[in-house]
N, C-alpha and C positions, 0 to 999 in steps of 0.2 A: 233763070239764065241757063242756056244750054252749056253743056260741059266744054264744047269746043270754044265757046266764047270765054268761058272761065280760063281755059288754057292760054288763049291769046292775051287776055288781061294779065294773067300771072306772069307769062314770059315778058311782057312789056315792063312790069314792075321789077322783076329780077334784072332785066337789062338796064333799067334806070339806075338801080343801086350799083351795078357793076360799073356803069359809066361814072357815077360819083367817085368811086374808088379810082378809076382810070385817070380822071382829071385831077384828083388829089395827088396821085403819084407823079403826074407830069409837073406839078408845082414844087415837089419836094426834091431836095438834093439827096444824095446817097446817105450822108450822115444823119439827115433829118428823119429818114426812114427807121433809124435805130434809136432815136431819141426816146427816152422814157420819162413820162410825167413823174414828178417827185423822185426821179432817180431810180425808182424800182418798179414802176408800173409797166404795163405791156406796151412795147413799141409797135409802130405800124407793121414792121416786119414780122413780129410775133403774132399779131392779130391775123395777118394774112395766113401765116402758117397754120394757126388754129382753124380758121374758116375753111381752108382747103382740106385739112384733115377731116373736118366735119362733112364737107361736101362729098369727098370721095367715099367716106364711110356710108353716108346716108343714101347716095345715089348710085353706087356701083351695085348692080344686080338687085336693085331695090324691090323688084316685083317678086323675087324668090328668096331673098336672104334678109335677115334682120339688118336694120340700118346702123346698128352699132357692131361693126365688124370686129372679129377677134384680133385682127392685125392692127387695129387702131390703138394707139397709146396716147390718149388725150393729154396726159400730164406732160409728155415730152414735146407737145406742140408749143409749149411756153418756154422752151429751152432752145438754145443754139439756133438763132434765126438764119434764114438763107444768107449766103455770103455777100451778094451784090444786089444792086437795084435791078439789074437784068434778071437775076435769079428770082427775086421777089415777084416781078411782073410775070415771068414765065409760070411760076407756081400759081399765081392769081388766075391766069388764063386757063390753066389746067383744071383748076377747081370749077370755074364757071362752065367750061366745056363739058365736064362730067354732068353737071346739073342740066345743061341744055340738051344733052343727049338723052337724059332721063325724061325730060318733058316731052321730047319728040317720040318717045316710046308709048306715050299715053294718048288714048283717044276714047271715043264713045264705046268702042269694043271692050275696053277693060276699065271703064270708069268706076265700076263697083268693086274693084280689087281692094282687098284689105292687106295692108303692109304692116310690118312690125318695126318699131323703134324701141330698142332696149326691152324687147319682149312684150311691149304693149301694142295692141291692135290700133291701127289708124286707117281711116278712109284716105283716099288720095287727097281729098280736099283738106283734111286735117293735117296730113303730113306736109303738103306743100305750104299751107298757111303757117304752120309751126316754123318751117325753115325760112319762109319769107320774113317773119318777125325776127328770127335769130340773125339772119344776114343783115337786115336793116339796122339792127342794134349795133352790130360790129362795124358796119360801114359808117354809121354815125360817129363811132369812136375814132375811126380812121380820119374822117373829115375834121373832127374837133382837134385831134392831135396836129393835123396839118395846119389848121388855123392858128394853133398855139405856136407852132414852129415858125410860121411865116409872119405873124403879126400884121403890121400895116402893108406888107407885101402880098398878102393873101388876095387872090382873085375869087370873088364870091361865086359859088356854084348855083345860086338861086338869085332872087331879086336882091340887089345890094341894099343895105340899110339906107333909108332915106329916099329910095327910088320907087316905092310902091305906087304912089299916085301916078307918076309918069308911066310906069309899067301898065297899070290898069287903063290909063287913057289909050295907050297903044292897043291893048287887047280889046277894049270895048268901044273905041273910037269916040270917047267922050271928051269934051272940052272942059278944062277946069274953070270953075266959077270963082 
């Protein structure tokens, strides 16, 4: 696979995970964004704060600086969530914008760059794949918390339970037998 094809695919996947978060936020009320599983787990608001701290650290000046910036204080990302739903969504967009700007800086001209994350060398493939997995993990947490908050009022973000056959018929044009 050519590197430009990889970047196109990578951006598509990151955008897909961002959208899952966006649609989850649209379903949640402001209080639900602060709900903590078991009363002491991470809320959606804190997960967003952590993800954005990671995104800014990893992708700011990533070609010339270590991805773990001295100004990042990971532990505080799990304290004092953003104050409002508007703040959460604004922060969310800021983090993704940082990532997408970074992706736009990469091409075949610098595809062999080696970048550092916590002092360890990574190829661009390794760094992007590492972060794709990390962000997918946390978006999955956000979606699960959203489902827990909404219960029966949750609108599925994929094929709703019990609708796989109908979905597949639509996709493949098959008649059910």
